[in-house]
C-alpha positions in Angstrom: 18.3 6.3 -5.1 21.6 8.2 -5.3 24.7 6.5 -4.2 27.3 8.1 -2.0 30.8 8.2 -3.5 34.0 7.6 -1.5 35.0 11.2 -2.3 31.7 12.5 -0.8 32.1 10.4 2.3 35.7 11.6 2.7 34.5 15.2 2.4 31.9 14.6 5.1 34.5 13.1 7.4 36.8 16.1 7.0 34.0 18.5 7.8 33.5 16.7 11.1 37.2 17.0 11.9 37.6 20.7 11.1 34.4 22.1 12.6 30.6 22.0 12.7 29.0 20.7 9.5 27.7 23.3 7.1 24.0 23.3 6.4 23.4 23.1 2.7 20.1 23.7 0.9 18.1 20.6 0.3 19.7 18.6 3.2 16.7 18.7 5.4 18.9 19.9 8.3 17.3 23.3 8.5 13.8 21.8 8.9 14.8 19.1 11.3 13.7 16.3 9.0 17.0 14.8 7.8 17.5 11.2 9.0 20.9 9.9 8.0 20.7 6.2 7.0 16.9 6.2 6.7 15.5 3.0 5.3 12.0 2.1 4.0 11.0 -1.5 4.3 8.4 -2.9 1.8 6.7 -6.0 3.1 5.8 -7.4 -0.3 7.3 -7.9 -3.7 8.4 -5.2 -6.1 5.7 -3.6 -8.2 2.9 -3.8 -5.6 1.1 -0.9 -3.8 3.4 -0.8 -0.8 6.4 -0.8 -3.1 5.2 2.0 -5.3 4.2 4.0 -2.3 7.5 3.6 -0.5 9.6 4.4 -3.6 7.5 7.4 -4.5 7.7 8.7 -0.9 11.5 8.2 -0.8 12.0 9.9 -4.2 9.8 12.8 -3.3 11.4 13.4 0.1 14.8 13.5 -1.5 13.6 15.8 -4.3 12.0 18.1 -1.8 15.3 18.4 0.1 13.7 16.9 3.3 16.3 14.2 3.9 19.3 12.6 2.2 19.4 9.3 0.4 16.6 6.9 1.4 17.2 3.1 1.0 14.1 1.1 -0.1 14.2 -2.7 0.3 11.7 -5.5 0.0 11.1 -8.2 2.6 8.0 -10.1 1.3 6.2 -13.0 2.9 2.9 -14.0 4.6 0.9 -11.0 3.5 3.4 -8.5 5.0 3.7 -10.2 8.4 7.3 -11.3 7.8 8.2 -7.6 7.4 6.1 -6.7 10.4 7.9 -9.2 12.6 11.3 -7.8 11.4 10.2 -4.3 12.1 9.1 -5.1 15.6 12.4 -6.9 16.2 14.3 -3.7 15.3 13.1 -2.1 18.5 14.5 1.4 19.1 15.8 1.9 15.5 14.7 5.4 14.5 16.2 5.0 11.0 13.7 2.3 9.9 10.1 2.6 8.7 7.7 0.3 6.9 5.2 1.0 4.1 2.0 -0.8 5.0 -1.8 -0.7 4.8 -5.0 -2.6 5.2 -3.5 -5.8 3.9 -1.1 -6.1 6.8 -4.1 -5.6 9.2 -5.9 -8.5 7.6 -2.8 -10.7 7.4 -2.2 -10.4 11.1 -5.7 -11.9 11.7 -5.6 -14.7 9.1 -2.0 -15.7 9.9 -2.5 -15.4 13.6 0.9 -13.8 14.0 2.2 -13.0 17.5 3.3 -9.5 16.4 0.6 -7.0 15.5 0.5 -3.4 14.5 -0.2 -2.5 18.1 3.5 -3.3 18.7 4.7 -0.6 16.2 5.0 3.1 16.3 2.4 4.8 14.1 3.9 7.5 11.9 1.1 8.5 9.4 -1.6 7.3 7.1 -0.8 8.7 3.6 -3.3 7.7 1.0 -6.6 6.1 0.2 -7.6 4.6 -3.1 -10.2 2.5 -4.7 -9.7 -1.1 -5.9 -10.4 -2.0 -9.5 -11.8 -5.1 -11.1 -9.7 -6.0 -14.2 -9.4 -8.8 -16.8 -6.8 -9.5 -19.5 -7.4 -8.0 -22.9 -8.2 -11.5 -24.2 -10.9 -12.1 -21.6 -14.4 -13.1 -22.8 -15.8 -10.7 -20.2 -16.4 -7.3 -21.8 -18.3 -5.7 -19.0 -18.8 -6.1 -15.3 -22.3 -7.5 -16.0 -20.8 -10.3 -18.2 -18.4 -11.2 -15.4 -21.1 -11.2 -12.7 -23.4 -13.4 -14.7 -20.6 -16.0 -15.2 -19.5 -15.7 -11.6 -23.0 -16.3 -10.2 -23.4 -19.4 -12.4 -20.3 -21.2 -11.1 -18.1 -19.3 -8.6 -15.6 -22.1 -8.3 -14.7 -22.0 -12.0 -13.8 -18.3 -11.9 -10.8 -17.8 -9.8 -10.2 -14.3 -8.6 -6.7 -13.1 -7.9 -5.7 -10.4 -5.4 -2.4 -8.9 -4.3 -3.0 -9.6 -0.6 -3.5 -12.5 1.7 -6.9 -13.4 3.0 -8.1 -10.5 5.2 -6.4 -7.9 3.1 -8.0 -5.4 0.8 -7.8 -7.4 -2.5 -9.4 -10.3 -0.6 -12.1 -8.3 1.2 -13.2 -6.4 -1.9 -14.2 -9.5 -4.0 -15.7 -11.1 -0.9 -18.0 -8.1 -0.4 -18.8 -8.1 -4.1 -19.7 -11.8 -3.9 -21.9 -11.2 -0.8 -23.7 -8.3 -2.6 -24.2 -10.5 -5.7 -25.8 -13.3 -3.7 -22.7 -15.6 -3.9 -21.7 -17.2 -0.6 -18.2 -15.9 0.2 -17.0 -19.4 1.1 -17.7 -20.4 -2.5 -15.4 -17.8 -3.9 -12.2 -19.3 -5.4 -9.7 -16.6 -4.2 -6.1 -16.9 -5.2 -3.7 -14.7 -3.1 -0.5 -13.2 -4.5 2.2 -11.4 -2.5 1.7 -8.0 -4.1 0.3 -6.5 -7.3 3.5 -7.3 -9.3 2.9 -11.1 -8.9 -0.8 -10.8 -9.5 -0.3 -8.9 -12.8 1.5 -11.8 -14.5 -1.4 -14.2 -13.7 -4.1 -11.7 -14.9 -2.2 -11.1 -18.2 -1.7 -14.9 -18.6 -5.4 -15.6 -17.9 -4.4 -17.9 -15.0 -7.2 -16.1 -13.0 -10.5 -15.1 -14.5 -10.2 -11.6 -13.0 -8.1 -9.6 -10.6 -8.7 -7.0 -7.9 -6.0 -4.5 -7.1 -5.4 -0.9 -6.3 -6.2 1.7 -9.0 -2.8 3.2 -9.0 -1.0 -0.1 -9.6 -2.2 -0.9 -13.1 -2.9 2.4 -14.7 -0.1 1.9 -17.3 -1.4 -1.5 -18.3 -5.0 -0.2 -18.6 -3.9 2.7 -20.7 -1.8 0.4 -22.9 -4.8 -1.9 -23.5 -3.2 -4.9 -21.8 -5.8 -4.9 -19.1 -9.6 -4.3 -19.5 -11.0 -2.3 -16.6 -14.5 -3.5 -15.7 -15.4 -1.6 -12.5 -14.1 0.5 -9.6 -15.0 -0.3 -5.9 -15.5 3.1 -4.4 -18.5 5.4 -4.0 -17.7 7.4 -7.2 -16.1 6.9 -10.6 -12.4 7.5 -10.9 -11.7 10.6 -13.1 -10.1 9.7 -16.3 -11.2 6.0 -16.2 -14.1 4.7 -18.1 -15.6 2.2 -15.6 -18.7 2.1 -13.5 -18.8 1.8 -9.7 -20.1 -1.5 -8.2 -23.3 0.3 -7.2 -23.9 1.3 -10.8 -23.4 -2.4 -11.7 -26.2 -3.3 -9.2 -24.1 -4.4 -6.2 -25.0 -2.7 -3.0 -21.4 -2.3 -1.7 -18.3 -0.1 -1.9 -14.8 -0.5 -0.7 -11.6 1.6 -0.4 -8.0 0.7 0.6 -5.5 2.9 2.5 -1.7 2.9 3.0 0.6 4.4 5.6 3.9 4.2 7.4 4.8 2.6 10.8 8.2 2.4 12.6 9.7 0.0 15.2 8.6 0.2 18.8 10.7 1.7 21.5 11.6 5.0 19.8 12.4 8.1 21.8 10.0 11.0 21.5 12.6 12.9 19.4 13.0 10.0 17.0 9.2 9.5 16.6 8.7 13.2 16.2 11.4 13.5 13.5 9.8 10.7 11.5 6.3 12.3 11.8 7.7 15.7 10.9 9.4 14.3 7.9 6.3 12.6 6.6 4.2 15.7 7.4 6.5 17.9 5.3 6.5 15.3 2.6 2.7 15.4 2.6 2.8 19.2 2.2 5.4 19.2 -0.7 4.5 19.9 -4.3 6.4 16.7 -5.3 4.0 14.6 -3.2 0.9 16.5 -4.5 2.0 15.7 -8.0 2.5 12.0 -7.2 -1.0 11.8 -5.7 -2.4 12.9 -9.1 -0.1 10.7 -11.1 -1.0 7.5 -9.2 -4.7 8.3 -8.7 -4.3 8.3 -4.9 -6.6 10.2 -2.6 -5.0 12.3 0.1 -5.9 10.7 3.4 -3.2 12.1 5.7 -3.4 11.2 9.4 -0.2 11.8 11.5 1.0 10.1 14.7 -1.5 9.4 17.4 -4.5 10.0 15.1 -3.1 7.3 12.8 -2.7 5.1 15.9 -6.3 5.4 16.8 -7.3 4.7 13.2 -5.2 1.5 13.2 -7.1 0.3 16.4 -10.4 1.0 14.6 -9.3 -0.8 11.5 -8.2 -3.9 13.4 -11.7 -4.2 15.0 -13.4 -3.6 11.6 -11.4 -6.3 9.8 -12.1 -8.8 12.6 -15.8 -8.0 12.4 -16.0 -8.2 8.6 -14.2 -11.6 8.5 -16.6 -13.0 11.0 -19.6 -11.6 9.2 -18.4 -13.2 5.9 -17.8 -16.5 7.7 -14.1 -16.4 7.0 
C-alpha cells in the first residue's frame, strides 16, 4: 500500500488551516466512500484466502479511487477467532474491518469461543469459490481415483491437510468426501493449518498425503507444475482447470466456500452505511471484476442485512453438519 510522506501530511494540515479541503479525483470523497485510516484485519497468516481477499480488495479500492490508503495486517490464531475477539473488542471503530469466511464460522463452534459473528456488524459477502484437492508433483497419486483407493484402504495413513481449523471449509470438504466414499469421518487424519500459506509448504514437502484449499490460492503452483490438481469440490468443473468434480469421481457430494467482510459492533448507522457503500462500489468496479477472473472467484455479493441473515443461516448449517458427521 502507498505510504504517506511527511510533505503530503504537511500539505493536508495546511489545507485544513486555510479553508475547506479540496476534493480531488480518486479520493472517494465525492462518492462518500473515503474512510481515512481504514484498516483490514486478516485473521490468519499471509498467503491464505482471507489474506489474498483482503489485499486484493484494498488494492482495488485504492485503484478505483474509492478511498485512500488501506492498511492490511495479519492477526492469526485459533482458526480466525483470535482476530474475531480483537474485532469485537474494538467496539465502535468505524475504520476497522475484517476479512473472514466459512472458516471463522466453524472455528467459533469447535473452539467454543465466547465471541461469535453475531457480535459483529455484517458488511458484505464478496465471493464464493470451490475447494480443490491437490497433491505434490512427486505424489504417487496421479488421479482422484488413485487417491480414493488408497484413502479407503487405510484412512489413518493418509493425512489430509487443510488451511482451516476443524469446522472450517478445508475441514468440512474432506469430511464430506470421506462420508461419500464410505470412510467414517472420525477415521480421517485431518491436519489443520492456519491458512493456505502454511498448508502449501506441507503439501510441497509431502508432509501430508493431500491438501484441500480454495481454488484461487494455488493457481500459480498448479500452473507451474509444483502441485497436481486431482479434483474440484463444486457442482461444475472450473474453467481452465483440467480436473473432474467429486461427483464425476463417483462421490455424491459437493462443496463451496465463501468469504466476506465484517466490522466491529457498536457502529453508528452512518459508519456502517459508509463501509457497506464502499464495498458495494468496490464490487461494481472494473478492478474488482478483473480480480474475480484472475483468482477464479465467483461473484456472491450480499450487502449489509442480507449478509447478516446469511451468517445466521450458515451458523446453523455448520452446527448441523458437524453433528451429522459426529464431530
